[in-house]
Rosetta silent file (secondary structure, phi, psi, omega in degrees, C-alpha in Angstrom):
SEQUENCE: XXXXXXXXXXXXXXXXXXXXXXXXXXXXXXXXXXXXXXXXXXXXXXXXXXXXXXXXXXXXXXXXXXXXXXXXXXXXXXXXXXXXXXXXXXXXXXXXXXXXXXXXXXXXXXXXXXXXXXXXXXXXXXXXXXXXXXXXXXXXXXXXXXXXXXXXXXXXXXXXXXXXXXXX
SCORE:     score description
SCORE:     0.000 S_00000001
   1 L     0.000  142.332 -179.817    0.000    0.000    0.000 S_00000001
   2 L  -103.979  129.199  179.215    1.057    3.343   -0.810 S_00000001
   3 L   -78.281  135.859  179.195    0.525    6.097    1.728 S_00000001
   4 L   -82.699  137.879  179.809   -1.193    9.118    0.354 S_00000001
   5 L   -90.864  139.118  176.365    0.602   12.355    0.838 S_00000001
   6 L   -73.329  144.840  178.807   -1.228   15.344    2.122 S_00000001
   7 L   -66.386  135.952 -178.929   -1.136   18.269   -0.209 S_00000001
   8 L   -92.768  126.161  177.863    1.537   20.732    0.859 S_00000001
   9 L  -100.009  148.172  177.984    0.442   24.354    0.983 S_00000001
  10 L   -62.949  153.994 -174.101    2.918   27.200    0.685 S_00000001
  11 H   -61.984  -33.145 -176.185    3.897   28.820    3.995 S_00000001
  12 H   -74.438   -5.934  176.550    2.292   32.147    3.157 S_00000001
  13 H  -101.843   -0.662  178.347   -1.111   30.487    2.916 S_00000001
  14 L   -81.576  127.550 -177.819   -0.928   28.992    6.376 S_00000001
  15 H   -64.604  -33.326 -178.152   -3.119   30.959    8.836 S_00000001
  16 H   -68.937  -37.468  178.114   -0.794   30.396   11.786 S_00000001
  17 H   -65.670  -42.469  178.256    2.199   31.849    9.932 S_00000001
  18 H   -61.972  -39.341 -179.981    0.144   34.885    8.966 S_00000001
  19 H   -67.729  -47.107 -176.603   -0.911   35.329   12.584 S_00000001
  20 H   -68.144  -40.062 -178.116    2.588   34.930   14.042 S_00000001
  21 H   -90.239  -28.001 -173.814    4.303   37.166   11.471 S_00000001
  22 H   -72.802  -41.016 -177.702    1.421   39.525   10.694 S_00000001
  23 H   -64.350  -49.127  176.771    0.769   40.987   14.145 S_00000001
  24 H   -63.252  -36.896  178.404    4.390   42.139   14.760 S_00000001
  25 H   -64.195  -41.891  177.296    4.609   43.426   11.197 S_00000001
  26 H   -63.762  -38.873  178.414    1.404   45.402   11.667 S_00000001
  27 H   -65.011  -39.823  178.580    2.750   46.824   14.955 S_00000001
  28 H   -66.177  -44.355  178.812    5.959   47.989   13.258 S_00000001
  29 H   -62.119  -45.152  179.645    4.027   49.635   10.407 S_00000001
  30 H   -64.078  -35.086  176.435    1.670   51.356   12.872 S_00000001
  31 H   -62.972  -41.799  177.221    4.692   52.547   14.877 S_00000001
  32 H   -66.612  -36.234  176.417    6.171   54.215   11.787 S_00000001
  33 H   -63.137  -46.437  179.873    2.827   55.883   11.033 S_00000001
  34 H   -65.592  -38.424  177.372    2.652   57.283   14.577 S_00000001
  35 H   -62.967  -42.152  177.740    6.308   58.406   14.438 S_00000001
  36 H   -62.115  -42.488  178.065    5.615   60.231   11.172 S_00000001
  37 H   -65.803  -40.731 -178.531    2.601   61.987   12.715 S_00000001
  38 H   -66.818  -39.536 -178.784    4.537   62.939   15.852 S_00000001
  39 H   -79.350  -25.563 -175.002    7.465   64.400   13.934 S_00000001
  40 H   -90.812  -10.207 -177.859    5.331   66.113   11.304 S_00000001
  41 L  -124.317  149.892 -179.893    2.894   68.041   13.509 S_00000001
  42 L   -88.499  141.401  177.256    3.392   70.706   16.162 S_00000001
  43 L   -82.809  104.283 -175.998    2.040   70.137   19.652 S_00000001
  44 L   -83.329   -3.917  179.490   -0.281   73.106   20.119 S_00000001
  45 L   -81.704  -15.216 -178.617   -1.153   72.172   23.704 S_00000001
  46 L   -95.808  129.086 -179.941    2.258   73.262   24.956 S_00000001
  47 L   -76.084  136.223  176.649    2.728   76.983   25.512 S_00000001
  48 L   -70.720  -21.315 -176.818    5.782   78.535   23.884 S_00000001
  49 L  -115.838   50.467 -175.325    6.086   80.894   26.826 S_00000001
  50 H   -62.128  -35.063  179.914    5.717   78.441   29.696 S_00000001
  51 H   -67.208  -46.257  179.285    8.250   80.305   31.860 S_00000001
  52 H   -62.440  -39.554  178.420    6.501   83.643   31.374 S_00000001
  53 H   -62.285  -40.474  179.808    3.144   81.991   32.095 S_00000001
  54 H   -68.404  -39.619 -179.706    4.466   80.574   35.352 S_00000001
  55 H   -68.807  -35.788 -175.999    5.984   83.858   36.485 S_00000001
  56 L   -85.683    9.851 -178.620    2.828   85.810   35.675 S_00000001
  57 H   -59.903  -42.747 -179.387    0.563   83.486   37.680 S_00000001
  58 H   -65.811  -34.537  175.515    0.346   85.910   40.600 S_00000001
  59 H   -62.043  -41.670 -179.679   -0.564   88.725   38.207 S_00000001
  60 H   -62.800  -38.689  178.683   -3.397   86.578   36.857 S_00000001
  61 H   -65.514  -40.522  179.110   -4.722   85.991   40.364 S_00000001
  62 H   -65.189  -38.569  179.654   -4.656   89.730   41.062 S_00000001
  63 H   -64.571  -42.991  177.831   -6.519   90.473   37.818 S_00000001
  64 H   -67.693  -36.921  179.755   -9.262   87.984   38.722 S_00000001
  65 H   -66.920  -35.078  178.195   -9.421   89.342   42.290 S_00000001
  66 H   -66.757  -37.833  176.800   -9.943   92.886   41.016 S_00000001
  67 H   -63.066  -38.094  177.281  -12.903   91.687   38.921 S_00000001
  68 H   -66.298  -41.667  179.696  -14.366   90.106   42.048 S_00000001
  69 H   -64.483  -34.468  178.807  -13.848   93.326   44.019 S_00000001
  70 L   -85.182   -4.378 -179.606  -15.621   95.316   41.289 S_00000001
  71 L    54.485   50.341 -177.406  -18.418   92.687   41.104 S_00000001
  72 L   -73.033  132.057  173.544  -18.109   92.496   37.317 S_00000001
  73 E  -138.267  142.094 -178.849  -20.926   90.743   35.466 S_00000001
  74 E  -143.208  147.331  174.623  -21.449   90.555   31.731 S_00000001
  75 E  -120.718  117.002 -173.940  -23.960   89.089   29.328 S_00000001
  76 E  -110.950  129.694  179.497  -22.449   88.277   25.935 S_00000001
  77 E  -128.467  133.359  178.102  -24.528   87.525   22.843 S_00000001
  78 E  -110.609  144.710  163.140  -23.231   86.512   19.423 S_00000001
  79 L  -128.230 -168.955 -172.364  -24.934   86.584   16.068 S_00000001
  80 L   -63.380  -27.708 -176.213  -23.438   85.856   12.662 S_00000001
  81 L  -124.811  -14.974 -174.843  -21.567   89.170   12.370 S_00000001
  82 E  -126.884  155.342  169.120  -21.610   90.929   15.773 S_00000001
  83 E  -121.947  122.313 -177.004  -20.729   90.334   19.399 S_00000001
  84 E  -117.370  135.475 -175.807  -22.811   92.422   21.823 S_00000001
  85 E  -129.734  135.522  173.224  -22.003   92.739   25.525 S_00000001
  86 E  -110.866  118.145 -174.011  -23.971   94.166   28.447 S_00000001
  87 E  -112.540  138.791  173.536  -21.594   95.006   31.334 S_00000001
  88 E  -140.358  154.051 -179.826  -22.384   95.805   34.950 S_00000001
  89 L   174.176  174.650  179.070  -20.256   96.291   38.029 S_00000001
  90 L   -91.063   81.880 -178.950  -19.355   98.607   40.904 S_00000001
  91 L   -91.804   33.791 -178.682  -17.387  101.212   38.988 S_00000001
  92 L   -61.859  125.162 -179.276  -17.707  103.796   41.771 S_00000001
  93 L    88.665  -19.448  178.544  -14.970  106.342   41.279 S_00000001
  94 L  -121.270  145.580  175.015  -13.939  104.865   37.934 S_00000001
  95 L   -80.100  157.193  174.481  -15.566  105.299   34.559 S_00000001
  96 L   -63.025  147.653 -179.189  -16.576  102.259   32.564 S_00000001
  97 L   -63.246  146.954  179.334  -13.779  101.187   30.237 S_00000001
  98 L   -72.972  -29.918  178.448  -13.831  102.682   26.730 S_00000001
  99 E  -147.185  157.097  178.672  -13.000   99.308   25.196 S_00000001
 100 E  -129.179  154.619  176.507  -12.769   95.685   26.265 S_00000001
 101 E  -110.613  125.195  178.791  -10.786   92.746   24.980 S_00000001
 102 E  -111.296  119.616  178.143  -12.653   89.486   24.431 S_00000001
 103 E  -105.879  125.745  176.535  -10.516   86.383   23.975 S_00000001
 104 E  -110.202  100.763 -170.795  -12.178   83.307   22.496 S_00000001
 105 E  -100.286  123.884  176.891   -9.724   80.510   23.195 S_00000001
 106 L   -71.810  139.696 -176.155  -10.076   77.156   21.461 S_00000001
 107 L   -60.102  -30.238 -175.789   -9.650   74.284   23.941 S_00000001
 108 L  -129.658  -24.867 -173.534   -6.903   72.541   21.947 S_00000001
 109 L  -110.435  107.481 -176.074   -5.889   74.470   18.807 S_00000001
 110 H   -63.680  -33.304 -177.968   -3.991   77.691   19.440 S_00000001
 111 H   -69.313  -11.875  177.488   -4.216   78.807   15.804 S_00000001
 112 H   -98.290    5.985  175.788   -8.023   79.000   16.142 S_00000001
 113 L   -67.880  143.781  179.908   -7.908   81.466   19.073 S_00000001
 114 E  -127.657  144.653  171.308   -9.638   84.784   18.361 S_00000001
 115 E  -114.268  127.343  177.619   -9.373   88.261   19.874 S_00000001
 116 E  -118.999  126.534  177.908  -12.414   90.527   19.573 S_00000001
 117 E   -97.227  121.732 -177.350  -12.121   94.176   20.564 S_00000001
 118 E  -102.195  127.141  178.522  -15.366   95.551   21.947 S_00000001
 119 E  -100.728  145.122  179.453  -16.014   99.304   21.778 S_00000001
 120 E   -72.689  126.948  179.438  -18.349  101.117   24.148 S_00000001
 121 E  -114.908   -7.022  179.854  -21.548  102.168   22.353 S_00000001
 122 E  -177.520  179.482  179.787  -23.563  103.269   25.369 S_00000001
 123 L   -61.884  113.242  178.646  -23.717  102.986   29.153 S_00000001
 124 L    73.836    9.303 -177.964  -22.713   99.401   29.912 S_00000001
 125 E  -118.622  134.712 -178.714  -23.055   98.367   26.255 S_00000001
 126 E  -135.407  150.136  178.534  -20.234   97.182   24.026 S_00000001
 127 E  -143.056  150.538  177.610  -20.118   95.810   20.488 S_00000001
 128 E  -153.692  175.805 -177.730  -17.521   94.206   18.249 S_00000001
 129 E   -89.536  129.660  178.437  -17.131   92.187   15.074 S_00000001
 130 L   -95.009  119.287  175.829  -17.709   88.431   15.343 S_00000001
 131 L  -107.753    5.080 -176.297  -15.400   86.341   13.146 S_00000001
 132 L   -85.453  132.031  174.515  -16.249   83.066   14.880 S_00000001
 133 L   -80.456  122.276 -175.328  -18.181   80.416   12.981 S_00000001
 134 L   -96.455  153.933   -6.769  -20.991   79.350   15.314 S_00000001
 135 L   -85.309  152.858  177.488  -21.667   77.106   17.211 S_00000001
 136 E  -154.916  151.397  174.571  -18.391   76.295   18.994 S_00000001
 137 E   -92.185  130.581 -177.723  -17.133   75.514   22.481 S_00000001
 138 E  -144.347  154.210  165.166  -14.628   78.084   23.730 S_00000001
 139 E   -84.170  127.726 -174.746  -12.869   79.399   26.815 S_00000001
 140 E  -114.093  121.181  176.795  -14.104   83.002   27.032 S_00000001
 141 E  -118.480  123.521  174.223  -11.987   85.701   28.676 S_00000001
 142 E  -112.249  123.696 -176.842  -13.306   89.247   28.974 S_00000001
 143 E  -140.642  154.369  175.181  -10.734   91.725   30.202 S_00000001
 144 E  -117.069   99.072 -179.863  -10.107   95.410   30.584 S_00000001
 145 L   -61.404  -32.268 -178.110   -6.388   96.074   30.153 S_00000001
 146 L   -72.413  -30.453  179.642   -6.824   99.719   31.185 S_00000001
 147 L  -102.827  -12.134  174.266   -8.523   98.835   34.501 S_00000001
 148 L    75.149   40.917  175.225   -6.719   95.550   35.112 S_00000001
 149 E  -130.944  161.012  179.999   -9.586   93.070   35.614 S_00000001
 150 E  -151.062  138.569  169.212  -10.686   89.856   33.903 S_00000001
 151 E  -122.202  149.481 -176.656  -13.690   87.520   34.024 S_00000001
 152 E  -149.451  156.247  176.330  -13.713   84.144   32.341 S_00000001
 153 E  -158.898  173.225  172.420  -15.821   81.099   31.678 S_00000001
 154 E  -125.448  129.845 -176.205  -16.071   78.144   29.332 S_00000001
 155 E  -154.375  164.313  174.472  -19.240   77.723   27.316 S_00000001
 156 E   -91.821  111.552 -175.027  -20.746   76.450   24.093 S_00000001
 157 E   -86.003  125.127  177.158  -21.299   79.582   21.995 S_00000001
 158 L  -127.361  157.560  178.859  -24.436   79.612   19.859 S_00000001
 159 E   -64.723  135.180  175.873  -26.057   82.339   17.803 S_00000001
 160 L    60.553   21.899  175.171  -28.437   84.572   19.787 S_00000001
 161 L  -112.534  126.775 -177.109  -27.799   82.660   23.049 S_00000001
 162 E   -74.317  136.763  173.302  -26.536   84.730   25.970 S_00000001
 163 E  -109.843  125.752 -177.865  -23.324   83.691   27.707 S_00000001
 164 E   -97.019  126.911  174.786  -23.059   84.926   31.299 S_00000001
 165 E  -117.758  131.340  178.197  -19.651   85.926   32.647 S_00000001
 166 E  -145.281  148.865  177.072  -19.269   86.867   36.287 S_00000001
 167 L   -71.365  138.154 -175.368  -16.428   87.384   38.720 S_00000001
 168 L  -104.805    0.000    0.000  -16.237   84.528   41.182 S_00000001
């Protein structure tokens, strides 16, 4: 009797060989993809001025404390082209600021941060140009460089929806 031989399949068609060699090969390829992404893109979460930010921490606390002392409150409303702000506070002895700086900070992408300058149009009323495509989630900082105070919050900005900022 002659023993029948099993058909021999090439090694690359064996599932176990593909499993044993394929997983490490896939890990190496994925590692090169991640290395390429890491080297090719800038990390926007890291501040270029980390030392200056650390040194100015006490200044930031003082700016927030002054807003609390003045009891600053603001209601900010955006539409497609304008940003309108209603400001209130205890400005006894000081006039309301002539202009305010509104910073709309993107949570992760520094290049999408916006500065809006608000001009006084009436008692407690300010307006500026909105360049932000709505709706978006942003860190919102309202500050008066001339008076040295700042209020801030984080909110989802939508058209014609009021965002309340108050000193804490």
